Every structure is written in structure tokens, then in C-alpha cells.
C-alpha positions as a printed Julia matrix, in Angstrom:
694×3 Matrix{Float64}:
 128.78   81.04   78.08
 131.42   79.33   80.21
 130.85   75.69   80.97
 129.22   75.2    84.29
 130.89   71.84   84.86
 130.45   70.05   88.14
 129.92   73.34   89.95
 126.45   73.78   88.48
 123.88   74.58   91.2
 120.19   74.81   91.84
 118.56   78.08   92.76
 117.09   78.84   96.21
 114.37   81.16   94.93
 112.36   80.99   98.17
 115.07   82.87  100.05
 115.13   85.55   97.35
 111.46   86.36   97.51
 110.4    85.36  101.03
 113.43   86.22  103.16
 115.51   88.92  101.45
 113.58   90.76   98.74
 110.03   90.42   97.51
 107.76   88.82   94.97
 107.67   90.36   91.48
 110.66   92.63   92.17
 112.35   94.01   89.07
 115.46   95.15   90.96
 116.15   96.5    94.46
 117.75   99.59   92.96
 119.53  100.92   89.9
 122.95  100.33   91.5
 122.26   96.65   92.05
 120.55   96.23   88.72
 123.54   97.66   86.86
 125.96   95.48   88.82
 124.03   92.3    88.05
 123.78   93.23   84.38
 127.54   93.74   84.28
 128.12   90.36   85.92
 125.8    88.62   83.46
 127.53   90.28   80.52
 130.94   89.21   81.81
 129.72   85.66   82.35
 128.25   85.59   78.86
 124.98   84.09   80.02
 122.53   84.19   77.09
 118.95   85.31   77.39
 116.61   82.46   78.26
 118.95   80.8    80.73
 117.83   80.63   84.34
 114.49   80.2    86.0
 111.37   82.12   84.98
 109.94   82.35   88.48
 108.42   85.13   90.57
 109.89   88.4    89.38
 112.63   89.74   87.14
 115.17   90.09   89.96
 114.93   86.44   90.99
 115.12   85.38   87.36
 118.26   87.45   86.77
 119.94   85.99   89.86
 119.12   82.49   88.65
 120.64   83.31   85.25
 123.92   84.18   86.92
 123.89   80.9    88.85
 123.39   79.04   85.58
 127.01   79.91   84.76
 128.17   77.62   87.56
 130.12   78.06   90.77
 133.66   78.06   89.25
 132.79   80.88   86.87
 131.24   82.93   89.65
 134.2    82.38   91.97
 136.58   83.65   89.31
 134.61   86.92   89.2
 135.73   87.62   92.77
 138.92   88.86   91.09
 137.04   91.08   88.61
 138.5    94.6    88.35
 135.05   96.2    88.85
 134.23   96.25   92.57
 130.48   96.4    91.79
 130.75   93.04   90.0
 132.78   91.54   92.86
 130.14   92.66   95.37
 127.37   91.07   93.35
 129.02   87.63   93.35
 128.33   86.76   97.03
 124.73   87.95   96.64
 124.25   85.47   93.81
 126.09   82.67   95.63
 123.9    83.16   98.71
 121.11   81.45   96.74
 123.26   78.57   95.47
 122.11   75.18   96.67
 125.33   73.34   95.86
 127.31   70.42   97.3
 129.52   71.71  100.08
 132.7    70.33   98.53
 132.03   72.32   95.36
 131.79   75.68   97.07
 132.92   75.77  100.72
 136.73   75.59  100.33
 136.91   78.46   97.86
 134.42   80.6    99.79
 136.33   80.1   103.04
 139.56   81.15  101.37
 138.13   84.24   99.7
 136.29   85.29  102.88
 139.61   85.44  104.71
 141.61   87.36  102.1
 139.26   89.48   99.99
 140.39   93.1   100.4
 136.87   94.6   100.23
 134.95   94.42  103.58
 131.62   94.26  101.73
 132.73   91.22   99.72
 134.01   89.46  102.85
 130.75   90.18  104.67
 128.73   88.74  101.79
 130.89   85.62  101.54
 130.45   84.92  105.26
 126.68   85.09  104.71
 127.15   82.5   101.95
 129.12   80.26  104.32
 126.17   80.31  106.67
 124.38   77.87  104.37
 126.95   75.31  105.49
 127.2    76.26  109.18
 126.35   72.68  110.19
 129.9    71.72  109.12
 132.29   72.0   112.06
 135.04   73.7   110.04
 132.64   76.34  108.72
 131.04   76.95  112.09
 134.44   77.33  113.71
 135.52   79.91  111.11
 132.32   81.89  111.52
 132.73   81.97  115.29
 136.33   83.16  114.94
 135.16   85.94  112.63
 132.76   87.16  115.32
 135.9    88.5   117.02
 137.33   90.02  113.85
 136.82   93.26  111.98
 133.33   94.79  112.27
 132.27   93.8   108.75
 133.55   90.26  109.31
 131.76   90.02  112.65
 128.44   91.18  111.18
 128.79   88.84  108.2
 129.59   85.92  110.48
 126.63   86.7   112.73
 124.3    86.83  109.74
 125.81   83.64  108.41
 125.25   81.88  111.72
 121.75   83.28  112.11
 120.15   83.18  108.66
 118.86   80.0   107.12
 117.41   79.39  103.67
 113.75   80.3   103.54
 111.65   77.18  104.16
 109.01   75.57  102.09
 105.55   76.38  103.48
 105.23   74.81  106.93
 108.97   74.19  107.23
 111.52   75.4   109.78
 112.06   79.11  110.35
 114.4    81.04  108.07
 116.13   82.64  111.04
 117.75   80.7   113.85
 116.41   81.45  117.32
 113.11   81.28  119.17
 112.93   77.52  119.3
 115.34   76.81  116.45
 118.76   75.24  117.01
 121.61   77.52  118.08
 123.93   78.97  115.5
 126.82   78.35  117.81
 126.84   74.75  118.9
 123.64   73.24  117.54
 121.49   73.55  120.65
 120.26   76.21  123.04
 119.74   79.94  122.51
 121.71   82.18  120.19
 124.87   83.18  122.0
 125.59   86.75  123.05
 128.53   87.11  120.68
 126.18   86.73  117.71
 123.75   89.33  119.03
 126.64   91.69  119.84
 127.88   91.37  116.27
 124.43   92.05  114.86
 124.4    95.32  116.8
 127.38   96.5   114.71
 124.99   97.16  111.81
 124.72  100.83  112.77
 128.42  101.56  112.21
 131.13  100.7   109.7
 129.89   97.12  109.44
 126.53   98.49  108.4
 128.28  100.63  105.8
 129.8    97.45  104.33
 126.38   95.76  104.31
 125.02   98.87  102.62
 127.25   98.18   99.6
 125.47   94.9    98.86
 122.2    94.42   97.01
 120.4    93.33  100.19
 120.84   96.88  101.36
 120.6    98.87   98.14
 119.69  102.41   99.25
 116.74  102.48   96.86
 115.45   99.31   98.51
 116.31   99.76  102.17
 117.34  103.37  102.61
 120.65  105.11  103.06
 123.27  104.11  105.62
 122.8   103.75  108.57
 119.02  103.58  108.33
 119.07  100.92  105.61
 121.38   98.38  107.28
 119.59   98.7   110.62
 116.23   98.22  108.91
 117.45   95.21  106.92
 118.88   93.48  109.97
 115.66   94.15  111.85
 113.63   92.68  109.01
 115.76   89.53  109.1
 115.06   89.2   112.83
 111.27   89.52  112.65
 110.89   85.74  112.7
 113.02   85.41  115.85
 111.43   87.74  118.42
 113.72   86.71  121.28
 116.84   87.44  119.27
 115.25   90.61  117.96
 114.5    91.71  121.51
 118.09   91.16  122.64
 119.43   92.99  119.6
 116.97   95.81  120.15
 118.13   96.27  123.74
 121.67   96.91  122.49
 120.54   99.17  119.66
 118.29  101.33  121.83
 121.11  101.75  124.32
 123.43  102.87  121.51
 120.8   105.27  120.24
 120.26  106.66  123.7
 123.9   107.48  124.38
 124.63  108.84  120.91
 126.69  105.96  119.48
 124.02  105.31  116.88
 122.87  107.91  114.38
 119.45  109.39  115.11
 118.23  108.47  111.64
 117.85  104.86  112.79
 115.47  105.81  115.6
 112.32  105.21  113.6
 113.29  101.61  112.79
 114.07  100.79  116.41
 110.97  102.44  117.87
 108.79  100.58  115.38
 110.51   97.31  116.31
 109.83   97.97  120.0
 106.24   98.85  119.15
 105.72   95.57  117.3
 107.28   93.47  120.03
 105.11   95.1   122.71
 102.06   94.61  120.54
 102.8    90.89  120.54
 103.53   90.65  124.28
 103.5    93.85  126.32
 104.58   92.05  129.49
 107.49   90.12  128.05
 108.91   93.09  126.17
 108.01   95.9   128.57
 111.69   96.78  128.93
 111.63   98.22  125.42
 108.71  100.5   126.29
 110.8   101.95  129.12
 113.8   102.36  126.81
 111.74  104.16  124.17
 110.19  106.33  126.88
 113.68  107.4   127.95
 114.3   108.58  124.37
 111.59  111.23  124.81
 114.28  113.21  126.63
 116.95  112.61  123.97
 118.89  115.71  122.86
 118.16  115.04  119.18
 114.64  116.16  118.17
 114.46  113.46  115.48
 114.83  110.8   118.17
 112.21  112.45  120.36
 109.76  112.61  117.45
 110.32  108.94  116.68
 109.9   107.98  120.33
 106.51  109.66  120.59
 105.2   108.17  117.32
 104.06  104.79  118.6
 100.92  102.69  118.38
 101.17  100.07  121.12
 103.71  101.13  123.74
 101.07  103.07  125.67
  99.89   99.76  127.08
 103.0    99.87  129.28
 102.93  102.08  132.36
 106.6   103.07  132.05
 105.98  104.57  128.63
 102.9   106.45  129.86
 104.97  107.87  132.71
 107.55  109.12  130.22
 104.8   110.66  128.07
 103.47  112.53  131.11
 106.91  114.03  131.72
 107.31  115.01  128.05
 103.86  116.61  127.98
 104.5   119.25  130.63
 107.12  121.37  132.3
 110.57  122.06  130.84
 110.35  119.13  128.4
 107.17  120.55  126.87
 108.72  123.99  126.51
 111.79  122.55  124.84
 109.83  120.57  122.24
 106.19  121.7   121.9
 105.57  119.32  119.0
 106.52  116.25  121.0
 104.56  117.61  123.96
 101.44  117.91  121.8
 101.84  114.34  120.57
 102.39  113.1   124.12
  99.3   114.95  125.3
  97.24  113.37  122.53
  98.33  109.87  123.48
  97.59  110.45  127.14
  94.27  112.09  126.3
  93.1   109.18  124.18
  93.52  106.96  127.2
  91.71  109.41  129.47
  94.89  109.88  131.51
  94.25  112.86  133.72
  97.94  113.75  133.81
  97.4   115.49  130.49
  94.79  117.92  131.83
  97.24  120.59  132.94
  98.98  120.56  129.58
  95.7   120.63  127.68
  94.37  123.57  129.69
  97.64  125.4   129.19
  97.46  124.77  125.45
  93.87  126.01  125.26
  94.74  129.16  127.2
  97.76  129.81  124.97
  95.86  129.16  121.75
  98.07  126.21  120.78
  95.62  123.34  121.28
  94.79  122.19  117.78
  91.63  120.47  116.64
  93.27  117.05  116.37
  94.57  117.27  119.94
  91.18  118.31  121.26
  89.45  115.51  119.36
  91.62  113.0   121.2
  90.56  114.5   124.56
  86.84  113.72  124.24
  86.98  111.43  127.28
  88.03  114.43  129.4
  85.41  116.83  128.05
  83.81  117.58  131.41
  87.15  118.72  132.8
  88.06  120.84  129.78
  84.85  122.71  128.88
  85.5   125.52  131.38
  88.86  126.3   129.75
  87.29  126.09  126.26
  84.49  128.47  127.26
  86.91  130.95  128.77
  88.94  130.98  125.57
  85.9   131.24  123.28
  84.72  134.27  125.21
  87.69  136.2   123.85
  87.93  137.85  120.45
  89.89  135.02  118.85
  91.4   134.71  115.4
  89.14  132.72  113.11
  91.64  129.88  112.87
  91.72  129.36  116.62
  87.95  129.57  117.0
  87.59  127.01  114.22
  90.12  124.68  115.89
  88.32  124.88  119.24
  84.91  124.19  117.76
  86.06  121.51  115.33
  88.08  119.75  118.01
  85.15  119.66  120.43
  82.56  118.68  117.83
  82.13  115.15  119.21
  82.43  116.07  122.88
  79.56  115.56  125.27
  78.13  118.33  127.43
  78.53  121.34  125.14
  75.3   123.08  126.16
  76.84  125.51  128.69
  79.16  126.88  125.98
  76.27  128.11  123.8
  76.54  131.79  124.93
  80.23  131.94  124.03
  79.65  130.29  120.67
  76.78  132.63  119.86
  79.05  135.6   120.58
  81.74  134.08  118.36
  79.24  133.65  115.51
  78.18  137.28  115.83
  81.79  138.48  115.64
  82.61  136.27  112.68
  79.47  137.09  110.72
  80.01  140.82  111.2
  83.48  140.57  109.72
  82.33  138.39  106.82
  79.35  140.62  106.04
  81.58  143.69  106.12
  83.83  142.12  103.5
  80.93  141.16  101.24
  78.99  144.39  101.68
  81.94  146.46  100.51
  82.35  144.38   97.36
  79.78  141.71   96.42
  82.44  139.8    94.48
  84.89  139.81   97.39
  85.75  136.48   98.92
  85.97  136.28  102.69
  88.95  134.41  104.04
  88.52  130.65  103.83
  89.23  130.18  107.52
  86.64  132.82  108.44
  84.0   130.87  106.55
  85.2   127.63  108.13
  84.96  129.09  111.62
  81.49  130.53  110.99
  80.34  127.16  109.69
  81.77  125.46  112.79
  79.86  127.82  115.09
  76.63  127.08  113.24
  77.27  123.35  113.44
  77.83  123.66  117.18
  74.6   125.58  117.64
  72.75  123.06  115.53
  73.67  120.43  118.11
  73.51  122.4   121.33
  71.82  125.76  120.78
  68.38  125.23  119.28
  66.78  125.5   122.7
  68.39  128.86  123.35
  66.37  131.93  122.34
  69.4   134.13  121.72
  71.08  131.46  119.62
  67.95  131.14  117.46
  67.71  134.88  117.03
  71.34  135.16  115.95
  71.02  132.24  113.54
  67.96  133.82  111.92
  69.79  137.12  111.58
  72.86  135.5   110.04
  70.63  133.5   107.68
  69.58  136.72  105.91
  72.95  138.46  106.2
  75.05  139.81  103.38
  77.0   136.59  102.81
  74.89  133.72  101.43
  77.43  131.07  102.39
  77.33  131.92  106.08
  73.58  132.34  105.7
  73.25  128.79  104.43
  75.3   127.5   107.37
  72.9   129.26  109.72
  69.88  127.85  107.88
  71.35  124.39  108.14
  71.65  124.86  111.87
  68.04  125.96  112.11
  66.98  122.83  110.26
  68.1   120.92  113.32
  69.6   117.54  114.09
  67.07  115.46  112.17
  68.21  116.61  108.74
  71.01  115.03  106.8
  74.29  116.89  106.56
  74.98  115.39  103.16
  72.86  116.62  100.29
  73.85  113.59   98.24
  71.76  111.29  100.43
  68.39  112.92  100.03
  66.89  110.03   98.08
  67.36  107.64  100.97
  65.04  109.72  103.16
  62.39  110.59  100.6
  59.95  107.82  101.37
  60.2   108.18  105.13
  59.85  111.95  104.92
  56.74  111.78  102.76
  55.06  109.0   104.72
  55.66  110.66  108.09
  54.2   114.01  107.02
  50.57  115.19  107.13
  48.81  115.16  103.77
  46.0   117.67  103.15
  43.32  114.99  103.57
  44.62  112.4   105.98
  47.15  112.33  108.81
  49.71  109.54  108.64
  50.04  109.63  112.43
  46.22  109.24  112.79
  46.37  106.32  110.39
  49.14  104.67  112.36
  47.19  105.0   115.62
  44.1   103.31  114.13
  45.94  100.57  112.26
  45.43   97.05  113.56
  49.18   96.56  113.32
  49.98   99.69  115.36
  52.25   98.95  118.32
  52.59  102.54  119.54
  51.27  103.44  122.95
  49.26  106.61  123.38
  52.29  108.37  124.85
  54.43  107.37  121.89
  51.76  108.61  119.47
  51.61  111.93  121.3
  55.38  112.12  121.01
  55.12  111.52  117.28
  52.54  114.28  116.99
  54.83  116.6   118.9
  57.73  115.75  116.62
  55.56  116.4   113.56
  54.51  119.73  114.98
  58.1   120.71  115.64
  59.1   119.66  112.14
  56.27  121.7   110.65
  57.33  124.74  112.67
  60.94  124.33  111.6
  59.93  124.05  107.96
  57.78  127.16  108.14
  60.81  129.09  109.38
  63.47  127.83  106.99
  61.49  127.69  103.75
  61.39  131.5   103.39
  65.1   131.64  104.22
  65.96  129.08  101.55
  63.76  130.83   99.02
  65.58  134.04   99.86
  68.88  132.35   98.95
  67.38  131.29   95.63
  66.0   134.76   94.97
  69.49  136.25   95.34
  71.02  134.1    92.61
  70.89  136.86   89.99
  72.42  139.52   92.21
  76.1   140.45   91.88
  78.44  138.41   94.01
  79.61  134.87   94.64
  77.34  132.06   93.51
  79.34  129.21   95.04
  80.96  128.56   98.37
  84.49  127.93   99.53
  84.34  124.26   98.59
  82.76  124.81   95.19
  79.09  124.03   95.92
  76.51  126.34   94.39
  74.34  128.2    96.87
  71.18  127.68   94.81
  71.96  123.98   94.4
  72.24  123.56   98.17
  69.07  125.55   98.79
  67.14  123.34   96.37
  68.56  120.2    97.93
  67.61  121.24  101.42
  64.09  122.13  100.32
  63.9   118.66   98.86
  64.94  117.19  102.21
  61.9   118.8   103.81
  59.68  116.78  101.5
  55.98  117.7   101.29
  56.44  120.22  104.1
  58.18  122.44  101.54
  55.1   122.64   99.33
  55.1   126.44   99.59
  58.38  126.45   97.64
  56.99  124.41   94.74
  55.96  127.34   92.49
  59.4   128.95   92.72
  61.14  125.64   92.12
  58.89  124.85   89.19
  59.77  128.16   87.58
  63.5   127.43   87.91
  63.13  123.88   86.65
  61.25  124.85   83.5
  63.15  128.03   82.56
  65.7   127.29   79.79
  67.59  130.47   80.72
  68.49  129.1    84.15
  71.77  127.29   84.71
  71.56  123.58   83.98
  72.76  122.68   87.5
  69.95  124.72   89.04
  67.31  123.2    86.76
  68.45  119.7    87.71
  68.51  120.57   91.42
  65.03  122.11   91.21
  63.65  119.08   89.35
  65.11  116.73   91.95
  63.77  118.85   94.82
  60.27  119.0    93.33
  60.25  115.23   93.0
  60.91  114.94   96.73
  58.34  117.59   97.59
  55.45  116.83   95.24
  56.24  113.49   93.66
  55.96  115.22   90.28
  57.42  112.72   87.83
  56.03  114.22   84.65
  57.81  117.51   85.26
  61.05  116.07   86.61
  61.88  113.36   84.09
  62.07  115.5    80.91
  64.5   117.94   82.53
  66.65  115.24   84.06
  66.75  113.21   80.86
  67.66  116.34   78.93
  70.79  116.89   81.04
  71.54  113.2    81.6
  71.93  112.71   77.83
  75.41  113.95   76.82
  74.33  114.73   73.29
  71.54  116.97   74.49
  73.35  118.37   77.53
  76.24  119.65   75.4
  73.92  122.14   73.77
  73.09  123.65   77.16
  76.52  123.59   78.76
  77.38  127.05   77.51
  74.45  128.56   79.37
  75.2   126.52   82.47
  78.89  127.35   82.69
  78.33  131.02   81.96
  75.57  131.45   84.51
  77.45  129.94   87.43
  80.75  130.57   89.08
  81.29  126.99   90.19
  80.17  124.88   87.25
  82.71  122.21   86.4
  84.76  122.83   83.31
  83.26  121.11   80.31
  85.25  118.25   78.81
  86.55  118.13   75.27
  83.11  117.1    74.01
  81.52  120.23   75.51
  79.77  118.29   78.3
  79.88  119.41   81.93
  80.75  116.14   83.7
  79.49  117.3    87.1
  76.12  118.33   85.66
  75.91  115.1    83.7
  76.61  112.98   86.79
  74.18  114.97   88.92
  71.35  114.55   86.4
  72.07  110.86   85.85
  72.14  110.19   89.6
  68.79  111.91   90.17
  67.29  110.15   87.17
  68.44  106.73   88.39
  66.95  107.29   91.83
  63.59  108.43   90.51
  63.33  105.67   87.92
  64.29  103.12   90.59
  61.48  104.32   92.86
  59.01  104.27   89.98
  59.99  100.7    89.15
  59.72   99.67   92.79
  56.28  101.28   93.08
  54.92   99.2    90.21
  52.64  100.02   87.27
  50.13  102.78   87.72
  51.98  104.47   90.59
  54.28  106.78   88.68
  53.02  109.88   90.43
  51.98  111.02   93.9
  48.43  110.5    95.14
  48.32  113.84   96.98
  47.0   117.1    95.57
  49.72  119.42   94.32
  50.71  121.6    97.32
  50.93  124.56   94.94
  47.25  124.16   94.12
């Protein structure tokens, strides 16, 4: 290794990791990594030199500095341009006496033939900008070639990263001026920073700070890097952004940089929407830009909608000629207006509904305008729509208020969809209806579950669909008939077991009667009557759906699909939903007991039946042996062949012959039951009611 001599320096690692790169970075890109390796090899720096700090990249840079300033300066004449370009990057982190480094850097920055090297050396000089001779040279360079001007501006602006609680790493916003030591950053510096989108940015893009793997390709990368350096100086960033947005707007700046600038405007307005409102107006003007990439960037914001000028621009983009020119941007603009309840989006939303282009996501965002939009939705649903559109309309309005008047149209849609699905299945039991048809039918049932259970025609259609040719659509209809008080997630049945059992009539004593006569009862007579009414309604619902669910179970051995579009077994769902009904499903206990105890049945069905019976009857003695059988991998592997053969959906067994889904299902049910037994205490392992099956 060459002798470092008096040029030996200390390493400014804080600027590496806090200002320019990141903690624990191995390298910003393969180009930069190879260049630094070549420099280290040429310097002859042995392994172990340098500082073992916060990441391989910082450590490698410190190794190069260990060779000393004179050795590094000599590499500015290296024949490999990649090595020459790495030298200023290394020297930018050299905390060295000015006399040891400034004269040579000033000379090389004036005469180096490569613009990228000159730019980097001017950044290095910025560490010594408090010296009058250095500051004067940097200010002269602001009027020079683009790369020199950008390098000088960065040199004047950037400061070494501070220790925690120290001064900012970027001059501006309360820091001393880069120009004369006091006051704001002068316009010439900001003007030079705005050159980053052109040939000056291309020169910056050759340096490690802007490695394309780290920052992105030119011009996106240089613009993004300069913006990141300005984050700590919002006033300077705002002035720079004004120039950059103007250049983007008139075509001087490549459209690829739009996303960086729009995000910068978004962040500034998030911090102070009043102070930086001018940027919201500038981004709004970009919604009419001729380049679609710019328009897409301009509509993809998070905070600019707090500014009226941006909302006005969105309203223009969402309708009329602008909407016809770019429907995608119009949809995004409509969504942003709709989320704010801005009525200027109503015309565009109605037009989209009528044309069949209003997607579910857009409609979801318009929930605040539901009352104004239901008439258009109903008119569209009344038509014979493709399944995809019907599904979008119903999914998008799922959380809207006031859906009751649309029940007739949704009932008609369910009838049309179920007829098509049943026709497919009836012709070939193994045929699979289109996924989107099943989705749409499920969406209609979900809508009727919320809004249609008081409508006689809706109930009649749901009952008819429940026994139709397709068990998947039938289950969706059954779920709707079960009403709003049942969980939509069959994995949460255990959480409702106790409340379901305790709120249901036993054969010998009414829990509601008990609550009325309890000394701790706080219910009024009206509330108790309401509880009785709710119990009666729940009993009536159970009496209707239990035969329908048993019908699904009875069909399990017929030809045809045994699992739905998302992989869930029909019989598993039917068992789970019977379990949700708790003791009210006592009539299903004999059938479930037969499935649970029959070794010929699929393992998944036996587990589901055991779990359901536990919820219905509290039968521990029958449930635990089955669940433990399938929860034990050694035992379950012997039964996996039967289980995977008997069902279409069963998960593929692992290399040990164990079905992981079945194993997890059994273990989960077993844990829940054993937890309840433990919580109940000794002597309460079973249920104190007579077996509903007699």
C-alpha cells in the first residue's frame, strides 16, 4: 500500500449512511461496486484497513481513504474512467485539513476532461465552502457548463451529515446561505439544481450517488437524488420544484421524472398545504399534459386534494373531452373526488355506471354519494348484464347505505345468474361454471342477506337457489338466508359458541326466562320481549336452513364438484354453518354423528362434523377421539389416502404423507375444545343438556 503521508484523513461515515446512501448497504449497484474494487486494487489497500462501521459500502469507502489524499489524487489520471469517477465519491467523505486537499481539488475541477469527474470534485470542494477562494470558485462555476453548475450548486448546498442534534446537512431553511454566509439560498444555486434533468443530470448519473441500480436510470435517477438531498430544506426544495414542474409542463423535462416531482409536491403540501399550494395548482395543470405518463403521475397523489385548485383540475379531468381522451385518469380523478363527497363527480359516475365502466373500486370510493347514485345502479342492474359487471356493481356498493329499493333488481339478477350456472352444471355435473359467474351470484346473495330478507320474493328465490343444481351457489343462498347475525367467517365459530348456547332455549329451561327472573337482570320488560322475538326469529331461521344444509351434505357422494371456486369443501362449509347455529341445529346431530364416526368418510369431513357436533351438543367424548386422531401426524398419515381420494379440494399431502390443511384444521378445533374444557373446570367436560338427538 502506498504511504498515506501527511495527506491521511478521517472518514465522514455519517454522510455516507445518513445523507447519501443507507445503513448496511453492500453497494449501490454493480457498476459502482466494480469501480470501487478496481480503485482499491490499484491503491493496493490490504484487507482489514479502513473502518468496520455500518455496512460494507461505507467500510469499502473508508478503506480507499486509508490510502491517503495524495494517492487518491493521483488516481484522477488513471486510464480507466470508472476509477477516475470513483475518486471524487471517496474524497467527498474525507475530513482533511484544507491545505492538504483544496489546492489540488480546485485545479483538477477546472481541467478534468470528464464532466462527471468535475461535477464530483466540485461537490468535494463544498466541504470547504467557508473559504473565500473556494466559495468564489463555486459561484463562478454556477455560470459554467451544466455539469459544473450542478456540481457547484451541490457543493454550495450540501453539508456533511451532522451528529445527532447538530446542524442540518443541507443549507437552507434557517441555515446560513451557501453564497455569502447569511440569508436565503440565492436563485443561481436553485437554477443550477434544476439542471439535473438534462445533461448535467447525465453527468451526475455516472457517479455512485446516482448508480442506476440505486437511484434509477437517467433522468429519473438524478432528479430523484437531488430531490432526496433537498428533503431537509423544504424552502429550497419548493423553489427547485417550481422550476422542475414548469420544465415538465412545457416538455423540457422527460416525462419519466414526473413521478418524483408529483411525490415531492405531495409531501410538501402534506406538511403545509397553504404555504405550498402553488405546487398543487402546478400538478393539477399536468392532468392536461399531452404525455399520458405525466397525467397518470399527476392523478396519483395522496395529499394534494386538500387544495381547491387541485380539486378543480380533477373535476375537469373527470368529465368531458379530458375524460374521453384518458379514461384511466378520469376514473382515478372521479375516485378522488368521490372520496371527498365532491358532487362534481356525480355526472361522471352516472355516465360510467350507464356505460358499464364503473368498477368496484371506483364505486366503493363513492359511498358518501350513495343516495344520488342508487337510481343509476338500479337502472343498470335491471338489464341483462355480463356477470363481471353485475359483480362489480354489487361488490362496489356493498358498504353503501340505502340499498333496500334495489332488492327487486338484485333478485332478478340472481335468477338470471343461477339459471345460467345451473344449466352448466346440469349438462355435466363435473363442469365448472365460470369463476366470475360464481362471484356475481355470491355477490347477489350477500346483497340480499343485508337488504332482502324482508322481501317475500327475495326469500322465495333464495330458497329456490339453495336447492338448485349447483351446490356452491346454493350455499351462498343458504348463507343469505341465515341472515346478518351469523358470522361470515367459518374460522371464527369457536368465539360464538358460548354465547350461542347460552342464548338458546334448552328443552327444560328458557335462558331468557332465567334472565328475566335473575336478581341481577337489568332488562326492561320491553327489552325482554325483544329478546324473545329475536329468539323466535332465530329458531325460525334455523328450522329453514337446517334441511338445506343437510341437503348439501347428502349430495356429497353424487357426481360433480365437491369444492368451490376458492377451494373450500361444500360439506365442510355446511358442517361449519350447522355448528354456528349451536343447539338450534340439534336435528342435524344424527347425520353429523354418522359422518364423524364413519372411517370411510373423508378426514376433512369427519373433523368438520366433530367440530360442529361439539358446538351443537357439547359432545366431548365423541369429538375428542376423532380430532386427536387427525391432529396426530403419525396417525393422520394413515388416513390421508382416504381423505385426499374422497375430496376434490383436499390439500396435497407433504412428503411425510400428511395433509397439512387437515392437520391444522384438526389441531385448531382440538385446541379450542380443550381450552374450553380447561376453562370450565373439573367435572364440566360435557354439556348438561339432554342430547337433542334423543
